[in-house]
C-alpha positions in Angstrom: 6.5 13.6 155.2 6.1 16.3 157.9 7.6 19.8 157.8 9.9 18.9 160.7 11.2 15.9 158.8 11.9 17.9 155.7 13.7 20.6 157.7 15.9 17.9 159.4 16.7 16.2 156.1 17.5 19.6 154.5 19.8 20.8 157.2 21.5 17.4 157.6 22.5 17.5 153.9 23.7 21.1 154.4 25.8 20.1 157.4 27.5 17.2 155.6 28.1 19.2 152.5 29.7 22.0 154.4 32.0 19.6 156.3 33.2 17.9 153.2 33.5 21.3 151.3 31.8 19.7 148.3 32.5 21.6 145.0 28.9 21.2 144.1 28.1 23.9 146.7 29.5 26.5 144.4 26.9 25.7 141.8 24.0 27.1 143.9 22.5 30.5 143.0 23.8 33.4 145.1 21.6 34.3 148.0 22.3 35.9 151.3 25.8 35.3 152.4 26.1 33.8 155.9 22.8 31.9 156.0 23.9 28.3 156.8 20.4 26.9 156.7 20.0 27.6 153.1 22.8 25.6 151.5 20.8 23.5 149.2 19.1 24.6 146.0 15.8 23.8 144.4 13.4 25.2 146.9 10.2 27.0 146.3 10.9 30.3 148.0 11.6 33.6 146.4 15.0 32.2 145.4 15.7 28.6 144.5 18.4 28.5 147.1 16.0 28.9 150.1 12.9 26.6 150.4 9.9 28.2 152.0 9.9 25.5 154.8 13.2 27.1 156.1 11.9 30.6 156.3 10.8 30.6 159.9 13.3 28.2 161.4 15.3 29.6 164.4 18.8 28.2 164.7 22.2 28.6 166.2 25.6 27.4 164.9 29.0 27.3 166.5 31.7 25.4 168.3 31.0 23.9 171.7 33.0 25.4 174.6 31.1 23.8 177.4 28.6 21.0 178.2 27.0 20.5 181.6 23.9 19.2 183.4 22.9 21.8 185.9 20.1 19.9 187.6 18.6 16.4 187.7 16.4 15.8 184.7 17.5 18.9 183.0 20.0 19.8 180.3 22.5 19.1 179.1 23.2 22.8 178.6 25.5 23.5 175.6 27.6 26.6 175.6 29.2 28.4 172.6 31.8 31.1 172.7 32.7 30.4 176.4 29.1 30.7 177.6 28.1 33.8 175.8 25.5 31.6 174.0 23.8 28.7 175.8 20.9 26.4 175.0 19.2 23.3 176.5 19.4 20.1 174.4 17.3 18.0 176.8 15.2 15.7 174.6 16.7 17.0 171.4 17.5 14.7 168.5 21.3 14.3 167.9 22.5 13.9 164.3 26.2 13.5 163.6 27.8 14.2 160.1 29.6 10.9 160.4 26.4 9.0 160.9 26.4 8.7 164.7 23.4 9.7 166.8 24.6 9.5 170.4 24.5 12.3 173.0 28.3 11.6 173.5 28.9 13.2 170.0 28.0 16.6 171.6 31.2 17.5 173.3 33.6 20.4 173.7 35.3 21.3 170.5 32.6 20.0 168.2 31.0 22.2 165.7 27.2 22.0 165.9 24.1 23.5 164.3 20.9 23.4 166.4 17.4 23.9 165.2 15.6 25.6 168.1 12.1 25.2 169.3 9.7 28.0 168.4 10.3 30.8 171.0 6.6 31.6 170.9 5.8 28.2 172.4 8.3 28.6 175.3 7.4 30.4 178.5 10.7 32.0 179.1 13.9 30.5 180.5 16.7 29.0 178.4 16.4 28.5 174.7 15.6 24.8 173.9 16.9 22.9 170.9 14.8 20.5 169.0 17.5 18.9 166.8 21.3 19.2 167.0 23.6 18.5 164.0 27.2 17.8 164.8 29.4 19.4 162.2 32.9 20.8 162.0 35.0 23.1 164.2 35.2 26.8 163.6 36.1 30.0 165.5 32.7 31.7 165.2 29.0 31.1 165.9 26.1 31.7 163.6 22.7 32.6 165.0 19.5 32.7 163.0 16.2 34.0 164.3 13.9 36.9 164.8 15.2 40.3 166.0 13.8 41.1 169.5 15.4 44.5 170.0 17.5 47.0 168.1 19.5 49.6 169.9 21.0 51.9 167.3 22.5 54.3 169.8 24.1 51.5 171.8 25.2 49.6 168.6 23.6 46.3 169.4 20.7 44.0 168.5 19.1 41.1 170.4 18.3 37.8 168.7 16.8 34.8 170.5 17.6 36.6 173.8 21.3 37.1 173.0 22.6 40.7 172.9 25.1 41.1 170.0 27.2 44.2 169.5 28.1 45.8 166.2 30.6 48.4 165.0 31.8 50.1 161.9 33.5 46.9 160.8 30.4 44.7 161.0 29.2 43.7 157.5 25.4 44.1 156.8 23.5 42.6 153.9 20.2 41.4 152.6 17.5 40.8 151.6 19.0 40.0 148.2 22.8 40.0 147.6 23.3 42.8 150.1 20.9 45.2 148.6 18.9 47.5 150.9 20.6 46.8 154.3 23.5 49.2 155.0 23.6 49.3 158.7 21.9 48.6 162.1 19.2 51.3 161.4 17.9 49.1 158.5 17.2 46.2 160.9 13.8 46.2 162.5 12.2 44.2 165.3 10.7 40.9 164.0 13.1 40.8 161.0 14.6 37.4 160.4 18.4 37.7 160.4 21.5 35.5 160.3 24.3 36.8 162.5 27.9 35.5 162.4 29.3 36.3 165.8 32.6 36.0 167.7 33.7 36.8 171.3 35.0 40.3 171.9 35.6 42.0 175.3 33.6 39.2 177.0 30.6 40.0 174.8 29.1 38.8 171.5 30.3 40.8 168.5 28.8 40.5 165.0 31.1 40.0 162.1 28.1 39.9 159.7 24.4 40.6 160.1 22.4 39.4 157.1 18.7 40.2 156.9 16.7 37.3 155.4 14.2 37.6 152.6 10.6 37.6 153.7 8.6 34.5 153.0 6.5 35.1 149.9 2.9 36.0 150.4 0.3 33.7 148.9 -1.1 34.8 145.5 -4.6 34.9 144.2 -5.7 34.8 140.5 -8.5 36.8 139.1 -9.6 36.2 135.5 -12.2 38.4 133.9 -13.0 41.5 131.8 -11.7 45.0 132.6 -14.6 47.2 133.7 -12.5 50.3 134.5 -8.9 51.4 134.7 -7.8 54.0 137.3 -4.4 55.4 138.4 -4.4 53.3 141.6 -6.9 50.6 141.0 -8.7 48.5 138.3 -12.1 46.8 138.4 -12.4 43.3 137.0 -15.7 41.5 136.3 -15.3 37.7 136.6 -17.2 35.1 134.6 -19.6 34.8 137.5 -20.5 38.5 137.3 -18.6 39.5 140.4 -16.7 42.8 140.3 -13.3 42.7 141.9 -11.2 45.8 142.7 -7.4 45.3 142.5 -4.9 48.0 143.5 -2.0 48.8 141.2 1.4 50.2 142.2 4.6 51.1 140.5 5.7 47.5 140.9 2.7 46.0 139.1 3.8 44.5 135.8 1.2 45.1 133.0 1.6 43.2 129.7 -0.4 43.4 126.4 -1.7 46.9 126.9 -5.1 45.8 128.2 -8.1 48.3 127.9 -11.6 48.4 129.2 -13.5 45.3 127.9 -10.4 43.2 127.4 -10.0 39.9 129.3 -7.1 39.8 131.7 -5.4 37.4 134.1 -4.5 39.2 137.3 -2.1 37.7 139.9 -2.4 39.6 143.2 -1.4 39.5 146.9 -3.3 40.7 149.9 -1.9 43.7 151.8 -2.2 44.1 155.6 -5.6 45.7 155.1 -6.9 42.8 153.1 -6.8 44.6 149.7 -5.8 42.8 146.6 -2.6 44.3 145.1 -1.8 43.3 141.6 1.6 41.8 140.9 0.9 41.2 137.2 -2.0 42.1 134.9 -1.7 40.2 131.5 -4.1 40.7 128.6 -5.6 37.4 127.4 -6.0 36.4 123.8 -7.9 33.5 122.1 -4.9 33.2 119.8 -2.4 30.8 121.2 1.0 32.3 122.1 4.1 30.1 122.3 6.0 30.4 125.6 9.3 28.8 126.7 11.0 29.1 130.0 13.2 27.2 132.5 12.5 26.7 136.1 12.4 24.3 139.1 9.5 21.8 139.5 7.7 22.4 142.8 4.8 20.0 142.4 3.5 17.3 140.0 0.0 15.8 139.4 -1.4 13.9 136.4 -2.8 17.0 134.8 -1.0 20.0 136.4 2.6 20.8 137.2 3.9 23.9 139.0 7.3 25.3 137.9 9.0 28.3 139.4 11.3 30.2 137.0 14.5 31.6 138.5 13.7 34.6 140.7 10.1 34.7 139.4 6.5 33.7 140.4 5.4 30.1 140.3 3.8 29.1 137.0 1.0 26.5 136.6 1.6 24.2 133.6 -1.1 22.0 132.3 -0.1 18.6 130.9 -2.1 16.4 128.5 -1.6 13.1 126.7 0.2 15.0 123.9 2.8 16.6 126.3 6.2 15.2 125.6 8.0 14.6 128.9 11.7 13.8 128.6 14.2 12.7 131.3 11.7 11.7 133.9 11.8 15.0 135.8 10.8 15.1 139.5 10.0 17.7 142.1 13.2 19.7 142.7 14.6 19.2 139.1 15.2 22.0 136.7 13.2 21.7 133.5 12.8 23.4 130.1 9.1 24.0 129.5 7.6 24.8 126.1 3.9 25.3 125.4 1.0 27.4 124.2 -0.8 30.1 126.2 -4.5 30.6 125.5 -7.2 32.1 127.7 -4.8 32.4 130.6 -3.7 28.8 130.7 -0.3 27.4 129.7 -0.6 24.0 128.0 2.8 22.3 127.8 3.8 20.7 124.5 7.1 19.5 126.0 8.8 19.3 129.4 12.5 18.4 129.4 14.7 17.7 132.5 17.9 19.8 132.6 21.1 18.5 134.1 22.0 21.8 135.6 20.2 24.7 137.2 20.6 28.5 136.4 24.1 29.7 135.6 26.1 31.2 138.4 28.0 34.5 138.1 31.6 34.7 139.1 32.7 37.8 141.0 36.0 38.9 142.7 37.0 40.8 145.8 40.3 41.7 147.5 41.0 41.3 151.2 43.5 40.2 153.9 43.8 36.6 154.9 42.8 36.3 158.6 43.0 32.5 158.9 43.6 29.4 156.8 42.1 25.9 157.4 41.8 22.9 155.2 38.5 23.9 153.7 37.7 27.3 155.0 39.7 30.6 154.8 38.7 33.8 156.4 39.4 36.8 154.2 38.6 40.0 156.0 35.2 39.1 157.5 34.2 36.8 154.6 34.1 33.0 155.0 35.7 31.5 151.9 35.2 27.8 151.1 38.0 26.1 149.2 38.2 22.7 147.6 40.5 20.6 145.4 39.1 22.6 142.4 40.2 25.9 143.9 43.4 27.3 142.2 45.8 28.8 144.8 48.3 31.2 143.3 51.4 32.6 145.0 51.3 30.5 148.3 49.3 33.2 150.3 49.7 33.1 154.1 47.9 34.7 157.0 48.3 38.5 156.7 48.7 38.5 152.9 46.5 40.5 150.6 44.7 38.2 148.1 42.2 38.4 145.3 39.4 35.9 145.6 37.3 34.8 142.6 34.3 32.6 142.7 30.5 32.6 143.5 28.6 33.9 146.4 27.0 30.9 148.0 24.3 30.6 150.6 26.7 30.0 153.5 30.0 31.4 152.2 31.9 32.6 149.2 32.8 29.6 147.1 36.3 30.2 145.7 37.5 29.0 142.3 40.8 31.0 142.6 42.7 32.7 145.4 45.8 34.7 144.2 48.3 36.5 146.4 48.7 40.2 145.6 52.3 41.3 145.5 52.0 44.9 144.5 
């Protein structure tokens, strides 16, 4: 299956799940709030909630306020927020949450999510859509793409050609649970962002600007004997006699207290200059060490599985005829892995499918109710998803102060309880 097909399947599932406000959404691990294209878990990115294939997908989401065909053979042109955002859907694939696929589904008042063609392949002009998912109605638009310009003095940024204003009330976050991005000055050109916008004074105004996590760099493995240990670099001699220099930083994790002459396993990444920078350096031993961890399966072959622990680097797991495999796990499933580590290799003694992924953490916040719909509340600038499982206490109405308890999801805050504050 192609990358494009996987993206379409992934986003279609996200659109339908959002429209139905499935309780299962609240079980996904917390990643950047406001990123609608990462609503499904089990991916192979830096967080299980965001697959790598979604990292570089440009998109826009919002409610259609206009559809027109400006010239023969062109368009239709879809407008959001009364024309502040427009894009061409000529030739785009139309996918409706209810199962339809006709162009007639794209009409004023419908909520849509559009996957956009790579801006680098377009020679200017209007942004073009590749696939359009018809979703549910809402009062905001969500844009995801690369930042083209940042004007700190003018309080604005430009994404996919659309200039979007910010002010002191705009919420900033990312790359992980809001850490590290406090304002517009932390956003740089070429950053991937998700912007939740609304009309204000005939312009686009950002309610939230969420910087996305960078796609993980590929890793390289070096196994060999330590020749020398320096403050900023180590030299490793491989079994072929080749000496490899790896840089070490404050972020390099070193385990086993390796010394010169010891055998080590080095996992490293290339920096912009092509140097190997060590992520981990682990001393190897001929004495087997038992290891047990949980993670999501990212690939399976007859002799080698790859499993990514929660918020950690992917681990290669060798399987043999003696490996006990329980529950028929497949790619995307969470598993419990137990095995022995010897000479840098993990040989699994058992792999067991788990019924649930990593535990979620409940948090609470207070705010003022701005709007109430059947499945979505706006509390201050936070989009709160509610379901039949959500406990509503005190009959809160628009304008009331409430305490919201639940989990941060990939597209919104998933509420388990909303209580009116009467103090």
